[in-house]
A tleap script that builds the chain and sets N, CA, C and O, in Angstrom:
source leaprc.protein.ff14SB
mol = sequence {
  NMET SER ILE LEU PHE ARG MET GLU TYR TYR
  VAL LYS ASP ILE GLU ALA SER LEU ASP PHE
  TYR GLU ASN LEU VAL GLY LEU GLU LEU TYR
  GLY ARG ASN GLU ARG ALA ALA ARG PHE ASN
  TYR ASP CYS PHE SER LEU LEU LEU THR SER
  GLU GLN LEU LEU ASN ASN LYS GLU LYS GLU
  ARG ALA TYR PHE ASP GLN ASN GLY MET ALA
  GLN GLY LYS GLY ASN GLY ALA GLU MET ILE
  ILE VAL VAL ASP SER LEU GLU VAL VAL TYR
  GLU ARG VAL GLN GLN VAL GLY TYR PRO MET
  VAL VAL GLY ILE GLU SER TYR PRO TRP ASP
  MET ARG GLY PHE LYS ILE ALA ASP PRO ASP
  GLY ASN LEU ILE ARG ILE THR SER CGLU
}
set mol.1.N position { -80.654 57.964 1.805 }
set mol.1.CA position { -80.632 56.565 1.452 }
set mol.1.C position { -79.439 56.325 0.521 }
set mol.1.O position { -79.255 57.048 -0.458 }
set mol.2.N position { -78.642 55.322 0.828 }
set mol.2.CA position { -77.550 54.960 -0.073 }
set mol.2.C position { -77.948 53.692 -0.824 }
set mol.2.O position { -78.625 52.815 -0.287 }
set mol.3.N position { -77.515 53.620 -2.064 }
set mol.3.CA position { -77.843 52.483 -2.913 }
set mol.3.C position { -76.547 51.884 -3.442 }
set mol.3.O position { -75.664 52.596 -3.920 }
set mol.4.N position { -76.453 50.581 -3.349 }
set mol.4.CA position { -75.331 49.847 -3.917 }
set mol.4.C position { -75.904 48.878 -4.935 }
set mol.4.O position { -76.798 48.096 -4.609 }
set mol.5.N position { -75.410 48.917 -6.148 }
set mol.5.CA position { -75.885 48.053 -7.215 }
set mol.5.C position { -74.848 46.974 -7.459 }
set mol.5.O position { -73.684 47.272 -7.724 }
set mol.6.N position { -75.269 45.722 -7.370 }
set mol.6.CA position { -74.380 44.596 -7.662 }
set mol.6.C position { -74.987 43.748 -8.759 }
set mol.6.O position { -76.188 43.481 -8.770 }
set mol.7.N position { -74.140 43.333 -9.678 }
set mol.7.CA position { -74.573 42.481 -10.776 }
set mol.7.C position { -73.656 41.269 -10.804 }
set mol.7.O position { -72.438 41.398 -10.687 }
set mol.8.N position { -74.250 40.090 -10.960 }
set mol.8.CA position { -73.455 38.868 -11.046 }
set mol.8.C position { -73.731 38.193 -12.377 }
set mol.8.O position { -74.883 37.944 -12.735 }
set mol.9.N position { -72.670 37.901 -13.099 }
set mol.9.CA position { -72.764 37.140 -14.333 }
set mol.9.C position { -72.141 35.774 -14.081 }
set mol.9.O position { -71.022 35.682 -13.578 }
set mol.10.N position { -72.865 34.714 -14.430 }
set mol.10.CA position { -72.293 33.368 -14.428 }
set mol.10.C position { -71.644 33.180 -15.789 }
set mol.10.O position { -72.303 33.324 -16.818 }
set mol.11.N position { -70.368 32.862 -15.800 }
set mol.11.CA position { -69.601 32.828 -17.046 }
set mol.11.C position { -69.035 31.433 -17.308 }
set mol.11.O position { -68.728 30.689 -16.377 }
set mol.12.N position { -68.905 31.099 -18.571 }
set mol.12.CA position { -68.367 29.793 -18.964 }
set mol.12.C position { -66.873 29.693 -18.654 }
set mol.12.O position { -66.405 28.672 -18.150 }
set mol.13.N position { -66.130 30.753 -18.958 }
set mol.13.CA position { -64.671 30.733 -18.825 }
set mol.13.C position { -64.248 31.980 -18.052 }
set mol.13.O position { -64.233 33.081 -18.602 }
set mol.14.N position { -63.905 31.807 -16.785 }
set mol.14.CA position { -63.569 32.945 -15.924 }
set mol.14.C position { -62.366 33.719 -16.476 }
set mol.14.O position { -62.344 34.948 -16.396 }
set mol.15.N position { -61.378 33.034 -17.027 }
set mol.15.CA position { -60.186 33.711 -17.547 }
set mol.15.C position { -60.523 34.566 -18.770 }
set mol.15.O position { -60.033 35.688 -18.894 }
set mol.16.N position { -61.347 34.046 -19.666 }
set mol.16.CA position { -61.751 34.823 -20.847 }
set mol.16.C position { -62.561 36.054 -20.423 }
set mol.16.O position { -62.378 37.139 -20.975 }
set mol.17.N position { -63.440 35.886 -19.459 }
set mol.17.CA position { -64.238 37.022 -18.987 }
set mol.17.C position { -63.378 38.059 -18.276 }
set mol.17.O position { -63.580 39.260 -18.453 }
set mol.18.N position { -62.422 37.602 -17.473 }
set mol.18.CA position { -61.492 38.530 -16.815 }
set mol.18.C position { -60.711 39.319 -17.854 }
set mol.18.O position { -60.565 40.536 -17.738 }
set mol.19.N position { -60.212 38.628 -18.864 }
set mol.19.CA position { -59.457 39.301 -19.923 }
set mol.19.C position { -60.328 40.354 -20.609 }
set mol.19.O position { -59.862 41.461 -20.876 }
set mol.20.N position { -61.577 40.020 -20.894 }
set mol.20.CA position { -62.499 40.950 -21.548 }
set mol.20.C position { -62.719 42.200 -20.696 }
set mol.20.O position { -62.484 43.316 -21.159 }
set mol.21.N position { -63.167 42.016 -19.455 }
set mol.21.CA position { -63.541 43.165 -18.624 }
set mol.21.C position { -62.332 43.960 -18.116 }
set mol.21.O position { -62.404 45.181 -17.984 }
set mol.22.N position { -61.238 43.277 -17.835 }
set mol.22.CA position { -60.070 43.976 -17.295 }
set mol.22.C position { -59.201 44.563 -18.400 }
set mol.22.O position { -58.881 45.751 -18.372 }
set mol.23.N position { -58.820 43.748 -19.364 }
set mol.23.CA position { -57.848 44.186 -20.363 }
set mol.23.C position { -58.464 44.855 -21.584 }
set mol.23.O position { -57.854 45.753 -22.164 }
set mol.24.N position { -59.661 44.436 -21.984 }
set mol.24.CA position { -60.276 45.043 -23.156 }
set mol.24.C position { -61.114 46.262 -22.773 }
set mol.24.O position { -60.924 47.343 -23.330 }
set mol.25.N position { -62.041 46.095 -21.823 }
set mol.25.CA position { -62.892 47.217 -21.411 }
set mol.25.C position { -62.129 48.187 -20.515 }
set mol.25.O position { -62.358 49.395 -20.578 }
set mol.26.N position { -61.224 47.673 -19.679 }
set mol.26.CA position { -60.412 48.546 -18.833 }
set mol.26.C position { -60.899 48.683 -17.402 }
set mol.26.O position { -60.504 49.620 -16.708 }
set mol.27.N position { -61.756 47.762 -16.940 }
set mol.27.CA position { -62.189 47.819 -15.546 }
set mol.27.C position { -61.053 47.381 -14.630 }
set mol.27.O position { -60.218 46.558 -15.007 }
set mol.28.N position { -61.031 47.937 -13.428 }
set mol.28.CA position { -59.979 47.610 -12.469 }
set mol.28.C position { -60.442 46.476 -11.566 }
set mol.28.O position { -61.469 46.578 -10.895 }
set mol.29.N position { -59.668 45.395 -11.561 }
set mol.29.CA position { -59.997 44.212 -10.765 }
set mol.29.C position { -59.851 44.515 -9.286 }
set mol.29.O position { -58.822 45.033 -8.850 }
set mol.30.N position { -60.880 44.192 -8.513 }
set mol.30.CA position { -60.875 44.417 -7.068 }
set mol.30.C position { -60.359 43.186 -6.333 }
set mol.30.O position { -59.563 43.311 -5.402 }
set mol.31.N position { -60.797 42.014 -6.737 }
set mol.31.CA position { -60.365 40.780 -6.094 }
set mol.31.C position { -60.822 39.581 -6.896 }
set mol.31.O position { -61.747 39.671 -7.703 }
set mol.32.N position { -60.155 38.440 -6.661 }
set mol.32.CA position { -60.522 37.239 -7.398 }
set mol.32.C position { -59.996 35.999 -6.720 }
set mol.32.O position { -59.084 36.061 -5.895 }
set mol.33.N position { -60.582 34.864 -7.076 }
set mol.33.CA position { -60.036 33.558 -6.755 }
set mol.33.C position { -60.166 32.714 -8.015 }
set mol.33.O position { -60.427 33.260 -9.088 }
set mol.34.N position { -59.993 31.418 -7.919 }
set mol.34.CA position { -60.001 30.604 -9.144 }
set mol.34.C position { -61.384 30.464 -9.774 }
set mol.34.O position { -61.489 30.065 -10.934 }
set mol.35.N position { -62.461 30.789 -9.026 }
set mol.35.CA position { -63.820 30.606 -9.553 }
set mol.35.C position { -64.642 31.890 -9.659 }
set mol.35.O position { -65.773 31.858 -10.146 }
set mol.36.N position { -64.090 33.015 -9.211 }
set mol.36.CA position { -64.861 34.257 -9.239 }
set mol.36.C position { -63.928 35.466 -9.251 }
set mol.36.O position { -62.763 35.375 -8.862 }
set mol.37.N position { -64.461 36.591 -9.702 }
set mol.37.CA position { -63.702 37.849 -9.714 }
set mol.37.C position { -64.692 38.989 -9.504 }
set mol.37.O position { -65.873 38.873 -9.831 }
set mol.38.N position { -64.184 40.100 -8.950 }
set mol.38.CA position { -65.073 41.231 -8.672 }
set mol.38.C position { -64.404 42.538 -9.060 }
set mol.38.O position { -63.213 42.753 -8.838 }
set mol.39.N position { -65.230 43.412 -9.656 }
set mol.39.CA position { -64.845 44.774 -10.000 }
set mol.39.C position { -65.741 45.697 -9.182 }
set mol.39.O position { -66.962 45.547 -9.220 }
set mol.40.N position { -65.173 46.643 -8.448 }
set mol.40.CA position { -65.940 47.565 -7.600 }
set mol.40.C position { -65.730 49.004 -8.035 }
set mol.40.O position { -64.616 49.409 -8.366 }
set mol.41.N position { -66.819 49.776 -8.031 }
set mol.41.CA position { -66.775 51.206 -8.306 }
set mol.41.C position { -67.840 51.873 -7.472 }
set mol.41.O position { -68.998 51.460 -7.522 }
set mol.42.N position { -67.494 52.887 -6.709 }
set mol.42.CA position { -68.437 53.663 -5.914 }
set mol.42.C position { -69.634 52.828 -5.448 }
set mol.42.O position { -69.546 52.119 -4.446 }
set mol.43.N position { -70.742 52.913 -6.172 }
set mol.43.CA position { -71.982 52.230 -5.784 }
set mol.43.C position { -72.286 51.029 -6.666 }
set mol.43.O position { -73.421 50.553 -6.685 }
set mol.44.N position { -71.298 50.531 -7.393 }
set mol.44.CA position { -71.526 49.433 -8.327 }
set mol.44.C position { -70.486 48.339 -8.128 }
set mol.44.O position { -69.310 48.620 -7.894 }
set mol.45.N position { -70.929 47.096 -8.225 }
set mol.45.CA position { -70.034 45.957 -8.140 }
set mol.45.C position { -70.438 44.928 -9.190 }
set mol.45.O position { -71.605 44.546 -9.268 }
set mol.46.N position { -69.484 44.479 -9.994 }
set mol.46.CA position { -69.717 43.424 -10.983 }
set mol.46.C position { -68.989 42.185 -10.508 }
set mol.46.O position { -67.775 42.208 -10.306 }
set mol.47.N position { -69.727 41.105 -10.329 }
set mol.47.CA position { -69.157 39.835 -9.897 }
set mol.47.C position { -69.254 38.854 -11.051 }
set mol.47.O position { -70.335 38.639 -11.600 }
set mol.48.N position { -68.134 38.261 -11.421 }
set mol.48.CA position { -68.096 37.212 -12.427 }
set mol.48.C position { -67.883 35.897 -11.699 }
set mol.48.O position { -66.916 35.754 -10.950 }
set mol.49.N position { -68.765 34.944 -11.905 }
set mol.49.CA position { -68.705 33.671 -11.207 }
set mol.49.C position { -68.744 32.540 -12.228 }
set mol.49.O position { -69.546 32.568 -13.161 }
set mol.50.N position { -67.894 31.563 -12.054 }
set mol.50.CA position { -67.852 30.420 -12.952 }
set mol.50.C position { -69.186 29.693 -12.950 }
set mol.50.O position { -69.771 29.470 -11.891 }
set mol.51.N position { -69.671 29.324 -14.131 }
set mol.51.CA position { -70.915 28.564 -14.243 }
set mol.51.C position { -70.834 27.250 -13.486 }
set mol.51.O position { -71.864 26.705 -13.090 }
set mol.52.N position { -69.639 26.735 -13.278 }
set mol.52.CA position { -69.482 25.476 -12.544 }
set mol.52.C position { -70.069 25.589 -11.141 }
set mol.52.O position { -70.607 24.611 -10.622 }
set mol.53.N position { -69.978 26.757 -10.520 }
set mol.53.CA position { -70.549 26.942 -9.194 }
set mol.53.C position { -72.074 26.910 -9.230 }
set mol.53.O position { -72.722 26.560 -8.243 }
set mol.54.N position { -72.634 27.278 -10.375 }
set mol.54.CA position { -74.080 27.268 -10.518 }
set mol.54.C position { -74.646 25.860 -10.368 }
set mol.54.O position { -75.776 25.690 -9.910 }
set mol.55.N position { -73.876 24.864 -10.747 }
set mol.55.CA position { -74.328 23.484 -10.627 }
set mol.55.C position { -74.563 23.088 -9.172 }
set mol.55.O position { -75.324 22.159 -8.903 }
set mol.56.N position { -73.923 23.779 -8.232 }
set mol.56.CA position { -74.102 23.508 -6.811 }
set mol.56.C position { -75.261 24.289 -6.208 }
set mol.56.O position { -75.599 24.098 -5.040 }
set mol.57.N position { -75.866 25.159 -6.990 }
set mol.57.CA position { -76.977 25.988 -6.520 }
set mol.57.C position { -78.233 25.521 -7.241 }
set mol.57.O position { -78.578 26.038 -8.303 }
set mol.58.N position { -78.898 24.561 -6.670 }
set mol.58.CA position { -79.995 23.861 -7.337 }
set mol.58.C position { -81.114 24.790 -7.821 }
set mol.58.O position { -81.571 24.650 -8.956 }
set mol.59.N position { -81.561 25.723 -6.997 }
set mol.59.CA position { -82.674 26.604 -7.385 }
set mol.59.C position { -82.272 27.531 -8.531 }
set mol.59.O position { -83.038 27.710 -9.478 }
set mol.60.N position { -81.068 28.127 -8.454 }
set mol.60.CA position { -80.624 29.012 -9.521 }
set mol.60.C position { -80.432 28.238 -10.823 }
set mol.60.O position { -80.812 28.716 -11.892 }
set mol.61.N position { -79.848 27.052 -10.737 }
set mol.61.CA position { -79.624 26.234 -11.927 }
set mol.61.C position { -80.957 25.915 -12.603 }
set mol.61.O position { -81.076 26.006 -13.825 }
set mol.62.N position { -81.950 25.543 -11.807 }
set mol.62.CA position { -83.271 25.216 -12.354 }
set mol.62.C position { -83.872 26.428 -13.045 }
set mol.62.O position { -84.475 26.301 -14.110 }
set mol.63.N position { -83.710 27.604 -12.446 }
set mol.63.CA position { -84.243 28.822 -13.064 }
set mol.63.C position { -83.615 29.042 -14.436 }
set mol.63.O position { -84.328 29.251 -15.418 }
set mol.64.N position { -82.287 28.997 -14.512 }
set mol.64.CA position { -81.626 29.257 -15.780 }
set mol.64.C position { -81.946 28.175 -16.806 }
set mol.64.O position { -82.122 28.479 -17.986 }
set mol.65.N position { -82.022 26.928 -16.376 }
set mol.65.CA position { -82.354 25.855 -17.314 }
set mol.65.C position { -83.747 26.051 -17.901 }
set mol.65.O position { -83.965 25.771 -19.080 }
set mol.66.N position { -84.690 26.529 -17.092 }
set mol.66.CA position { -86.068 26.697 -17.546 }
set mol.66.C position { -86.289 28.030 -18.260 }
set mol.66.O position { -87.269 28.177 -18.990 }
set mol.67.N position { -85.410 28.988 -18.068 }
set mol.67.CA position { -85.664 30.333 -18.584 }
set mol.67.C position { -84.631 30.851 -19.567 }
set mol.67.O position { -84.423 32.060 -19.669 }
set mol.68.N position { -83.992 29.966 -20.280 }
set mol.68.CA position { -83.247 30.443 -21.424 }
set mol.68.C position { -81.744 30.364 -21.397 }
set mol.68.O position { -81.115 30.732 -22.389 }
set mol.69.N position { -81.126 29.907 -20.324 }
set mol.69.CA position { -79.669 29.869 -20.334 }
set mol.69.C position { -79.162 28.993 -21.479 }
set mol.69.O position { -78.141 29.302 -22.095 }
set mol.70.N position { -79.861 27.920 -21.760 }
set mol.70.CA position { -79.433 27.030 -22.831 }
set mol.70.C position { -79.490 27.726 -24.193 }
set mol.70.O position { -78.720 27.387 -25.092 }
set mol.71.N position { -80.400 28.701 -24.352 }
set mol.71.CA position { -80.509 29.406 -25.622 }
set mol.71.C position { -79.591 30.622 -25.704 }
set mol.71.O position { -79.469 31.218 -26.774 }
set mol.72.N position { -78.958 30.994 -24.633 }
set mol.72.CA position { -78.061 32.143 -24.647 }
set mol.72.C position { -78.439 33.135 -23.577 }
set mol.72.O position { -79.540 33.089 -23.028 }
set mol.73.N position { -77.524 34.026 -23.285 }
set mol.73.CA position { -77.734 35.015 -22.229 }
set mol.73.C position { -77.919 36.391 -22.828 }
set mol.73.O position { -77.745 36.596 -24.030 }
set mol.74.N position { -78.269 37.315 -21.983 }
set mol.74.CA position { -78.308 38.708 -22.382 }
set mol.74.C position { -79.501 39.087 -23.234 }
set mol.74.O position { -79.540 40.195 -23.768 }
set mol.75.N position { -80.480 38.199 -23.380 }
set mol.75.CA position { -81.644 38.532 -24.195 }
set mol.75.C position { -82.456 39.619 -23.518 }
set mol.75.O position { -82.963 39.420 -22.414 }
set mol.76.N position { -82.585 40.771 -24.170 }
set mol.76.CA position { -83.405 41.842 -23.646 }
set mol.76.C position { -82.719 42.711 -22.610 }
set mol.76.O position { -83.386 43.521 -21.965 }
set mol.77.N position { -81.422 42.575 -22.426 }
set mol.77.CA position { -80.712 43.382 -21.434 }
set mol.77.C position { -79.355 43.790 -21.996 }
set mol.77.O position { -78.769 43.099 -22.830 }
set mol.78.N position { -78.880 44.922 -21.518 }
set mol.78.CA position { -77.514 45.322 -21.845 }
set mol.78.C position { -76.944 46.077 -20.655 }
set mol.78.O position { -77.646 46.850 -20.003 }
set mol.79.N position { -75.677 45.848 -20.379 }
set mol.79.CA position { -74.999 46.585 -19.326 }
set mol.79.C position { -74.311 47.776 -19.976 }
set mol.79.O position { -73.693 47.643 -21.032 }
set mol.80.N position { -74.419 48.924 -19.351 }
set mol.80.CA position { -73.788 50.142 -19.862 }
set mol.80.C position { -72.632 50.496 -18.945 }
set mol.80.O position { -72.811 50.643 -17.736 }
set mol.81.N position { -71.451 50.632 -19.520 }
set mol.81.CA position { -70.257 51.014 -18.776 }
set mol.81.C position { -69.818 52.381 -19.285 }
set mol.81.O position { -69.507 52.539 -20.465 }
set mol.82.N position { -69.794 53.360 -18.399 }
set mol.82.CA position { -69.378 54.718 -18.760 }
set mol.82.C position { -67.886 54.842 -18.480 }
set mol.82.O position { -67.438 54.611 -17.357 }
set mol.83.N position { -67.129 55.204 -19.491 }
set mol.83.CA position { -65.679 55.325 -19.376 }
set mol.83.C position { -65.257 56.781 -19.579 }
set mol.83.O position { -66.010 57.584 -20.130 }
set mol.84.N position { -64.046 57.110 -19.127 }
set mol.84.CA position { -63.533 58.469 -19.283 }
set mol.84.C position { -63.229 58.795 -20.742 }
set mol.84.O position { -63.511 59.898 -21.210 }
set mol.85.N position { -62.649 57.826 -21.462 }
set mol.85.CA position { -62.263 58.076 -22.846 }
set mol.85.C position { -62.776 56.956 -23.744 }
set mol.85.O position { -62.186 55.878 -23.814 }
set mol.86.N position { -63.868 57.225 -24.421 }
set mol.86.CA position { -64.475 56.253 -25.316 }
set mol.86.C position { -63.501 55.813 -26.402 }
set mol.86.O position { -63.419 54.628 -26.727 }
set mol.87.N position { -62.769 56.762 -26.959 }
set mol.87.CA position { -61.861 56.456 -28.064 }
set mol.87.C position { -60.749 55.491 -27.656 }
set mol.87.O position { -60.342 54.650 -28.457 }
set mol.88.N position { -60.250 55.598 -26.422 }
set mol.88.CA position { -59.192 54.705 -25.957 }
set mol.88.C position { -59.694 53.262 -25.925 }
set mol.88.O position { -59.011 52.353 -26.399 }
set mol.89.N position { -60.872 53.056 -25.374 }
set mol.89.CA position { -61.434 51.702 -25.303 }
set mol.89.C position { -61.783 51.196 -26.696 }
set mol.89.O position { -61.513 50.041 -27.023 }
set mol.90.N position { -62.374 52.045 -27.510 }
set mol.90.CA position { -62.739 51.667 -28.878 }
set mol.90.C position { -61.496 51.243 -29.670 }
set mol.90.O position { -61.511 50.229 -30.369 }
set mol.91.N position { -60.440 52.017 -29.552 }
set mol.91.CA position { -59.187 51.693 -30.254 }
set mol.91.C position { -58.619 50.358 -29.782 }
set mol.91.O position { -58.139 49.564 -30.591 }
set mol.92.N position { -58.673 50.110 -28.481 }
set mol.92.CA position { -58.176 48.845 -27.926 }
set mol.92.C position { -58.988 47.670 -28.484 }
set mol.92.O position { -58.419 46.635 -28.830 }
set mol.93.N position { -60.295 47.823 -28.570 }
set mol.93.CA position { -61.170 46.780 -29.117 }
set mol.93.C position { -60.820 46.523 -30.583 }
set mol.93.O position { -60.733 45.372 -31.012 }
set mol.94.N position { -60.622 47.590 -31.343 }
set mol.94.CA position { -60.280 47.439 -32.761 }
set mol.94.C position { -58.901 46.820 -32.959 }
set mol.94.O position { -58.714 45.994 -33.853 }
set mol.95.N position { -57.935 47.213 -32.130 }
set mol.95.CA position { -56.571 46.704 -32.268 }
set mol.95.C position { -56.496 45.194 -32.122 }
set mol.95.O position { -55.714 44.542 -32.814 }
set mol.96.N position { -57.298 44.632 -31.234 }
set mol.96.CA position { -57.261 43.177 -31.043 }
set mol.96.C position { -58.247 42.456 -31.958 }
set mol.96.O position { -58.324 41.227 -31.944 }
set mol.97.N position { -58.998 43.214 -32.752 }
set mol.97.CA position { -59.939 42.611 -33.685 }
set mol.97.C position { -61.157 41.991 -33.023 }
set mol.97.O position { -61.746 41.050 -33.555 }
set mol.98.N position { -61.537 42.518 -31.857 }
set mol.98.CA position { -62.699 41.979 -31.155 }
set mol.98.C position { -63.957 42.349 -31.939 }
set mol.98.O position { -64.073 43.483 -32.406 }
set mol.99.N position { -64.900 41.420 -32.094 }
set mol.99.CA position { -66.100 41.705 -32.891 }
set mol.99.C position { -66.951 42.838 -32.319 }
set mol.99.O position { -67.234 42.873 -31.121 }
set mol.100.N position { -67.340 43.731 -33.163 }
set mol.100.CA position { -68.156 44.884 -32.800 }
set mol.100.C position { -69.613 44.555 -33.122 }
set mol.100.O position { -69.903 44.017 -34.191 }
set mol.101.N position { -70.531 44.874 -32.208 }
set mol.101.CA position { -71.955 44.709 -32.480 }
set mol.101.C position { -72.486 45.962 -33.167 }
set mol.101.O position { -73.179 45.871 -34.180 }
set mol.102.N position { -72.161 47.133 -32.618 }
set mol.102.CA position { -72.520 48.424 -33.200 }
set mol.102.C position { -71.338 49.357 -32.992 }
set mol.102.O position { -70.837 49.484 -31.875 }
set mol.103.N position { -70.889 50.010 -34.058 }
set mol.103.CA position { -69.780 50.952 -33.948 }
set mol.103.C position { -70.185 52.216 -33.190 }
set mol.103.O position { -71.320 52.342 -32.729 }
set mol.104.N position { -69.251 53.133 -33.071 }
set mol.104.CA position { -69.515 54.372 -32.329 }
set mol.104.C position { -70.675 55.132 -32.971 }
set mol.104.O position { -70.726 55.339 -34.183 }
set mol.105.N position { -71.594 55.535 -32.114 }
set mol.105.CA position { -72.721 56.349 -32.546 }
set mol.105.C position { -73.015 57.392 -31.479 }
set mol.105.O position { -72.655 57.227 -30.314 }
set mol.106.N position { -73.672 58.465 -31.894 }
set mol.106.CA position { -74.071 59.530 -30.964 }
set mol.106.C position { -75.511 59.305 -30.548 }
set mol.106.O position { -76.355 58.909 -31.352 }
set mol.107.N position { -75.775 59.566 -29.265 }
set mol.107.CA position { -77.118 59.380 -28.722 }
set mol.107.C position { -77.772 60.741 -28.500 }
set mol.107.O position { -77.069 61.729 -28.291 }
set mol.108.N position { -79.095 60.812 -28.542 }
set mol.108.CA position { -79.788 62.093 -28.386 }
set mol.108.C position { -79.599 62.728 -27.008 }
set mol.108.O position { -79.930 63.900 -26.830 }
set mol.109.N position { -79.081 61.990 -26.035 }
set mol.109.CA position { -78.887 62.531 -24.678 }
set mol.109.C position { -77.450 62.994 -24.475 }
set mol.109.O position { -76.932 62.970 -23.358 }
set mol.110.N position { -76.809 63.416 -25.566 }
set mol.110.CA position { -75.464 63.997 -25.544 }
set mol.110.C position { -74.385 63.047 -25.035 }
set mol.110.O position { -73.473 63.460 -24.319 }
set mol.111.N position { -74.490 61.796 -25.401 }
set mol.111.CA position { -73.451 60.820 -25.117 }
set mol.111.C position { -73.156 60.054 -26.397 }
set mol.111.O position { -73.941 60.066 -27.345 }
set mol.112.N position { -72.005 59.388 -26.402 }
set mol.112.CA position { -71.606 58.553 -27.531 }
set mol.112.C position { -71.249 57.180 -26.998 }
set mol.112.O position { -70.901 57.035 -25.826 }
set mol.113.N position { -71.333 56.169 -27.855 }
set mol.113.CA position { -70.972 54.844 -27.394 }
set mol.113.C position { -70.921 53.828 -28.520 }
set mol.113.O position { -71.257 54.120 -29.668 }
set mol.114.N position { -70.492 52.628 -28.161 }
set mol.114.CA position { -70.497 51.502 -29.088 }
set mol.114.C position { -70.875 50.254 -28.299 }
set mol.114.O position { -70.844 50.253 -27.069 }
set mol.115.N position { -71.231 49.191 -29.020 }
set mol.115.CA position { -71.702 47.976 -28.366 }
set mol.115.C position { -70.876 46.776 -28.803 }
set mol.115.O position { -70.550 46.603 -29.978 }
set mol.116.N position { -70.550 45.944 -27.800 }
set mol.116.CA position { -69.869 44.678 -28.018 }
set mol.116.C position { -70.541 43.647 -27.120 }
set mol.116.O position { -71.298 44.004 -26.217 }
set mol.117.N position { -70.268 42.383 -27.365 }
set mol.117.CA position { -70.780 41.320 -26.509 }
set mol.117.C position { -69.603 40.699 -25.770 }
set mol.117.O position { -68.534 40.498 -26.347 }
set mol.118.N position { -69.804 40.393 -24.484 }
set mol.118.CA position { -68.734 39.752 -23.731 }
set mol.118.C position { -68.615 38.289 -24.176 }
set mol.118.O position { -69.429 37.835 -24.980 }
set mol.119.N position { -67.629 37.544 -23.679 }
set mol.119.CA position { -67.431 36.163 -24.141 }
set mol.119.C position { -68.646 35.253 -23.960 }
set mol.119.O position { -68.741 34.224 -24.629 }
set mol.120.N position { -69.575 35.610 -23.070 }
set mol.120.CA position { -70.776 34.795 -22.860 }
set mol.120.C position { -71.989 35.326 -23.622 }
set mol.120.O position { -73.088 34.791 -23.480 }
set mol.121.N position { -71.802 36.366 -24.425 }
set mol.121.CA position { -72.895 36.897 -25.231 }
set mol.121.C position { -73.710 37.988 -24.573 }
set mol.121.O position { -74.723 38.411 -25.129 }
set mol.122.N position { -73.297 38.464 -23.394 }
set mol.122.CA position { -73.990 39.579 -22.745 }
set mol.122.C position { -73.675 40.859 -23.497 }
set mol.122.O position { -72.510 41.160 -23.757 }
set mol.123.N position { -74.709 41.614 -23.847 }
set mol.123.CA position { -74.522 42.845 -24.601 }
set mol.123.C position { -74.000 43.943 -23.681 }
set mol.123.O position { -74.567 44.194 -22.617 }
set mol.124.N position { -72.911 44.599 -24.097 }
set mol.124.CA position { -72.258 45.640 -23.314 }
set mol.124.C position { -72.180 46.899 -24.168 }
set mol.124.O position { -71.673 46.873 -25.289 }
set mol.125.N position { -72.695 48.013 -23.618 }
set mol.125.CA position { -72.546 49.310 -24.288 }
set mol.125.C position { -71.457 50.072 -23.559 }
set mol.125.O position { -71.555 50.295 -22.353 }
set mol.126.N position { -70.422 50.473 -24.277 }
set mol.126.CA position { -69.361 51.309 -23.735 }
set mol.126.C position { -69.688 52.731 -24.150 }
set mol.126.O position { -69.878 53.001 -25.335 }
set mol.127.N position { -69.755 53.642 -23.193 }
set mol.127.CA position { -70.194 54.988 -23.508 }
set mol.127.C position { -69.406 56.025 -22.715 }
set mol.127.O position { -68.775 55.699 -21.710 }
set mol.128.N position { -69.445 57.265 -23.166 }
set mol.128.CA position { -68.850 58.393 -22.435 }
set mol.128.C position { -69.546 59.662 -22.903 }
set mol.128.O position { -70.249 59.679 -23.913 }
set mol.129.N position { -69.330 60.708 -22.145 }
set mol.129.CA position { -69.938 61.995 -22.491 }
set mol.129.C position { -69.104 62.731 -23.494 }
set mol.129.O position { -69.462 63.835 -23.903 }
savepdb mol mol.pdb
quit
């Protein structure tokens, strides 16, 4: 059985989100247009879609309006991105003065990481072995 994991984030500002994931975190952009962008890796795909498109999707819009989008995103969830060199990404984040949620820490499962929030407030853990 093969598994492909796809995650879609509706974002306020597609350019700010692209800058965050591509230039700050270091993900490689697979494709984009003016309203969406995609990052692909083996069995994982991250799709960033402008919130403006959500207004055309009545059922999804109703769900987010009733379930917390107005109060913020990322409540109770965090995306974990495993990178080859934690220090390189951490240094890049510090150099631009991007706000840190939690600095580098060691985890009991023999990994290290730090936490930041993307421009829409989604909690992101950057980690490596």
